[in-house]
C-alpha positions in Angstrom: 107.3 103.6 93.4 107.0 107.1 91.8 108.9 107.3 88.5 109.7 111.0 89.0 110.5 111.3 92.7 111.9 114.7 93.6 114.3 113.0 96.0 117.6 111.8 94.6 117.7 108.9 97.2 114.4 107.5 95.9 115.5 107.8 92.3 118.8 106.0 93.3 116.7 103.3 95.0 114.8 102.7 91.8 118.0 102.2 89.9 119.3 99.8 92.6 116.1 97.8 92.3 116.7 97.3 88.6 120.0 95.6 89.4 119.0 93.3 92.3 117.7 90.4 90.2 114.7 89.6 92.5 111.5 88.0 91.4 108.4 90.0 90.3 106.6 89.6 93.6 109.6 90.8 95.6 110.2 93.6 93.2 106.6 94.8 93.8 107.2 94.7 97.5 110.4 96.6 97.2 108.6 99.2 95.0 106.0 99.6 97.7 108.7 100.2 100.3 110.2 102.8 98.0 106.9 104.5 97.5 106.3 104.6 101.3 109.7 106.1 101.8 109.0 108.7 99.1 105.7 109.7 100.8 107.5 109.9 104.2 110.1 112.2 102.7 107.3 114.3 101.1 105.7 114.7 104.4 108.9 115.8 106.1 108.7 112.8 108.5 112.3 111.7 108.0 115.5 113.5 108.7 116.9 115.7 105.9 120.0 113.6 105.0 118.0 110.7 103.5 116.5 113.1 100.8 119.8 112.9 98.9 121.5 109.7 100.1 120.1 106.2 99.6 122.5 104.9 102.3 121.1 107.5 104.8 117.6 106.5 103.7 118.2 102.9 105.0 120.2 103.8 108.1 118.5 103.5 111.5 118.0 107.2 112.0 115.6 107.2 109.0 114.3 103.6 109.3 112.8 104.1 112.8 110.4 106.9 111.9 109.7 105.3 108.5 108.8 101.9 109.9 106.7 103.5 112.6 104.7 105.6 110.1 104.4 102.7 107.6 103.1 100.3 110.2 100.6 103.0 111.4 99.1 103.0 108.0 99.9 106.7 107.5 102.0 106.0 104.4 99.3 104.0 102.5 98.8 105.4 99.0 95.2 104.5 98.9 92.5 104.3 101.5 90.5 101.2 102.3 86.9 101.4 103.4 87.8 102.2 107.0 90.5 104.9 106.1 94.1 104.2 106.7 94.3 101.2 109.0 97.5 99.9 110.6 99.3 97.3 108.5 99.1 93.6 109.3 101.9 91.7 111.0 102.6 89.9 107.7 102.9 93.1 105.8 105.2 94.6 108.5 107.4 91.5 108.3 107.6 91.8 104.5 108.5 95.4 104.8 111.3 94.6 107.3 112.6 91.9 105.0 112.7 94.3 102.1 114.5 96.9 104.1 117.0 94.2 105.1 117.6 93.3 101.4 118.2 97.0 100.6 120.6 97.3 103.5 122.5 94.2 102.4 122.7 95.5 98.8 124.4 98.6 100.2 126.8 96.7 102.4 125.1 97.4 105.7 124.1 94.8 108.2 120.6 93.5 107.3 118.8 92.9 110.6 116.2 95.6 111.3 114.4 93.9 114.1 114.7 96.5 116.9 115.0 100.1 116.1 113.7 101.3 119.4 110.3 102.0 118.0 108.5 101.3 121.3 110.1 104.4 122.8 108.8 106.7 120.2 105.1 107.6 119.8 103.6 108.6 116.4 102.3 111.8 117.9 105.8 112.8 119.2 107.4 111.9 115.8 104.9 114.0 113.8 105.2 117.0 116.2 109.0 116.9 116.2 109.2 116.7 112.4 106.6 119.5 111.9 108.1 121.8 114.4 105.3 121.9 117.0 106.0 121.5 120.7 105.5 118.1 122.3 103.5 118.4 125.6 105.1 117.0 128.7 103.2 114.1 130.3 
């Protein structure tokens, strides 16, 4: 996760991770989630509220778009030989578990299994966040 994020919520997340007492592997996974969330905020893909509030960063309004973008591969910090492929089912499951841990640490219910992602397309999400019009089907 970036050490010098411009977003207070991501800096607060880093401080929270220091207090969780998780193992090294889980900490790396949580750092990855934080880095993805920082990149989503940098791209304007999440609502404005999560920029300042860690709690808002892990609420469903921000998690739906974040998880959709992360699973699409759009938030990868480095390319692989074929570009930015979608993440594996195992990686997606780890991401959801990490988000659940963060929600629990903040006193929110942990399950993040169904955020209505099937009803949202990546194209619609990007268009809505960037201000372009979404064509009607």
